[in-house]
C-alpha positions as CSV (number, residue, x, y, z in Angstrom):
1,M,47.3,91.9,62.5
2,T,44.2,89.8,62.6
3,S,43.1,87.0,61.3
4,K,40.0,85.7,59.6
5,P,38.0,82.9,60.9
6,T,38.1,80.1,58.6
7,P,34.9,78.8,57.7
8,S,33.7,75.4,59.3
9,L,32.5,72.4,57.2
10,P,29.3,71.1,57.9
11,I,30.2,68.1,59.8
12,V,27.7,67.7,62.3
13,P,24.7,67.8,60.0
14,V,26.5,65.0,58.1
15,V,27.4,63.1,61.1
16,V,23.7,63.2,62.4
17,T,21.8,62.3,59.1
18,V,24.2,59.4,58.9
19,A,23.6,58.4,62.2
20,A,19.8,59.0,61.8
21,V,19.9,56.8,58.7
22,G,21.4,54.1,60.8
23,V,18.6,54.3,63.4
24,A,16.1,54.1,60.4
25,A,17.7,51.1,59.4
26,L,17.3,49.6,62.8
27,I,13.8,51.0,63.2
28,A,13.2,49.1,59.6
29,R,14.5,45.8,60.8
30,S,12.4,45.6,63.9
31,R,9.0,45.3,62.2
32,S,5.8,45.0,64.3
33,K,3.8,41.9,63.6
34,D,0.9,43.6,62.3
35,G,2.9,46.4,60.4
36,E,1.0,48.9,61.8
37,G,1.1,51.3,65.2
38,V,3.8,53.3,66.4
39,G,6.5,51.3,64.7
40,Q,5.0,52.4,61.2
41,Q,4.3,55.9,62.1
42,V,8.0,56.1,62.9
43,K,9.1,54.4,60.0
44,G,6.8,56.9,58.0
45,L,8.6,59.8,59.4
46,V,11.8,58.5,59.2
47,A,10.9,58.0,55.3
48,A,9.8,61.6,55.1
49,Q,12.7,63.3,56.8
50,L,15.6,61.0,55.8
51,I,15.0,59.9,52.3
52,E,11.9,61.9,50.7
53,R,13.1,65.4,52.1
54,P,16.8,65.2,50.6
55,A,15.3,64.2,47.4
56,R,12.9,66.1,46.9
57,N,14.4,69.1,45.5
58,A,17.0,67.0,43.7
59,S,16.9,66.3,39.9
60,Y,16.9,62.8,38.5
61,A,20.4,63.7,37.1
62,G,21.6,64.9,40.3
63,L,20.5,61.5,42.0
64,G,21.9,59.5,39.2
65,Q,25.1,61.1,39.7
66,G,25.1,60.7,43.5
67,L,24.6,57.0,42.6
68,E,27.6,57.0,40.4
69,R,29.7,58.6,43.1
70,G,28.5,56.2,45.7
71,G,29.1,53.4,43.5
72,M,32.7,54.5,43.1
73,M,33.0,54.3,47.0
74,L,31.1,51.3,47.2
75,T,33.3,49.2,44.6
76,G,36.5,50.7,46.3
77,R,35.1,49.3,49.8
78,A,34.4,46.2,48.1
79,T,37.8,45.7,46.5
80,R,39.7,46.3,49.8
81,A,37.4,43.8,51.6
82,A,38.7,40.9,52.8
83,D,37.1,37.4,51.2
84,T,35.1,36.6,54.3
85,E,31.6,34.9,54.8
86,A,30.8,38.3,56.7
87,N,31.5,40.2,53.7
88,R,30.3,38.2,51.0
89,E,26.9,38.3,53.2
90,V,27.0,42.3,53.3
91,I,27.7,42.5,49.6
92,A,24.9,39.8,48.6
93,H,22.5,41.9,50.9
94,I,23.4,45.1,49.1
95,I,23.1,43.6,45.6
96,G,19.7,42.0,46.6
97,I,18.5,45.3,48.2
98,E,19.4,47.2,45.1
99,R,18.1,44.7,42.4
100,W,14.8,44.7,44.5
101,G,14.7,48.6,44.3
102,Q,15.5,48.4,40.6
103,N,12.3,46.8,40.3
104,R,10.2,49.2,42.2
105,L,12.0,51.7,40.0
106,R,10.5,50.1,36.7
107,V,7.1,50.5,38.4
108,A,7.7,54.2,38.6
109,L,8.6,53.8,34.6
110,G,5.6,51.8,33.8
111,Q,7.9,48.9,32.8
112,R,6.5,46.6,35.1
113,P,3.4,46.1,37.5
114,Y,3.4,46.8,41.3
115,E,4.3,43.6,42.9
116,R,4.7,43.5,46.9
117,D,7.5,40.8,47.7
118,D,10.8,41.0,49.5
119,Y,14.3,41.2,48.4
120,S,15.3,37.6,49.1
121,P,15.0,36.5,45.2
122,Y,16.8,39.3,44.1
123,R,20.2,38.0,46.1
124,P,23.0,36.6,44.0
125,P,23.1,32.8,44.5
126,A,24.7,31.5,47.8
127,E,27.4,29.9,45.9
128,A,28.6,33.0,44.3
129,T,32.4,33.6,44.8
130,F,33.6,36.9,46.4
131,N,35.0,38.0,42.8
132,E,31.8,37.3,41.1
133,L,30.0,39.3,43.9
134,Q,32.4,42.2,43.7
135,D,31.7,42.4,39.7
136,L,27.8,41.8,40.3
137,L,27.9,44.7,43.1
138,S,29.5,47.0,40.1
139,Q,27.2,45.7,37.6
140,T,24.1,46.1,39.6
141,R,25.1,49.8,40.6
142,A,25.4,50.4,36.9
143,R,21.8,49.2,36.2
144,S,20.7,51.8,39.2
145,V,22.2,54.5,37.4
146,D,20.8,53.7,34.2
147,L,17.4,53.9,36.0
148,A,18.0,57.0,37.1
149,R,18.9,58.4,33.6
150,Q,15.7,56.8,32.2
151,L,13.6,58.5,35.0
152,H,15.3,61.9,34.0
153,S,14.4,61.2,30.5
154,A,10.8,60.3,31.2
155,A,10.1,61.5,34.9
156,P,7.0,60.0,36.4
157,N,4.4,62.4,37.9
158,D,6.0,63.9,41.8
159,D,2.8,62.1,43.1
160,L,3.3,58.8,42.1
161,K,4.6,56.7,45.2
162,I,5.7,52.9,45.2
163,D,5.4,51.1,48.5
164,H,8.4,50.1,50.3
165,N,8.1,47.0,52.7
166,D,9.4,49.0,55.8
167,F,9.0,52.5,55.0
168,G,5.9,52.9,53.2
169,P,5.2,54.8,49.9
170,L,8.3,56.5,48.3
171,T,8.7,58.4,45.4
172,A,10.6,57.4,42.3
173,K,13.4,60.2,43.6
174,G,12.9,58.8,47.2
175,W,13.7,55.2,46.1
176,L,16.9,56.4,44.2
177,Q,17.9,58.2,47.6
178,Y,17.0,55.2,49.5
179,L,19.3,53.0,47.2
180,T,22.2,55.5,47.6
181,Q,21.9,55.5,51.5
182,H,21.4,51.8,52.0
183,A,24.3,50.9,50.0
184,D,26.3,53.5,51.9
185,I,25.6,52.5,55.1
186,E,25.6,48.8,54.6
187,S,29.1,48.9,52.8
188,R,30.6,50.5,55.9
189,K,30.3,47.2,57.4
190,L,32.9,45.5,55.2
191,K,35.9,44.9,56.8
192,A,39.3,45.4,54.9
193,G,41.7,42.6,53.8
194,R,45.3,42.4,55.3
């Protein structure tokens, strides 16, 4: 009696991709003073391979579904997290980046002009309670999913790119991919309650 080999799951590419996105986040945080040079080239390469490449052939509907699925995992992690200063910081960071990214997506939809800013003004107020942050996280992700649906209905030209302060110009699909990946990576830092 012979047994058939069971197909193996593609665990290695998933692990490599998650690790590479983590490295990309570290690179993005270590901005050079002039924003040019090798660091900028590496960031552009990272954006091309880890953000734009997976998004290139995806549909806006598919990217929206990815945001929705990621939102369920995100909500679950936030629900299990302990009410600590570190966890509040992680959630506030995710919300701020996601809201900032939403404004870049509104540029792609023609709803607002491009403005180079950072994510700080988009963070929730420092006095927000843990429960308020959890609610804001869900609401913010729901708005991102809504923007993906709007992009599905009124897709911009694939050549349109909106600048990311660290990774350079990204397409609207790239922005949706970035928001999904960023929240997933950052939410893994949340520590569960007892």
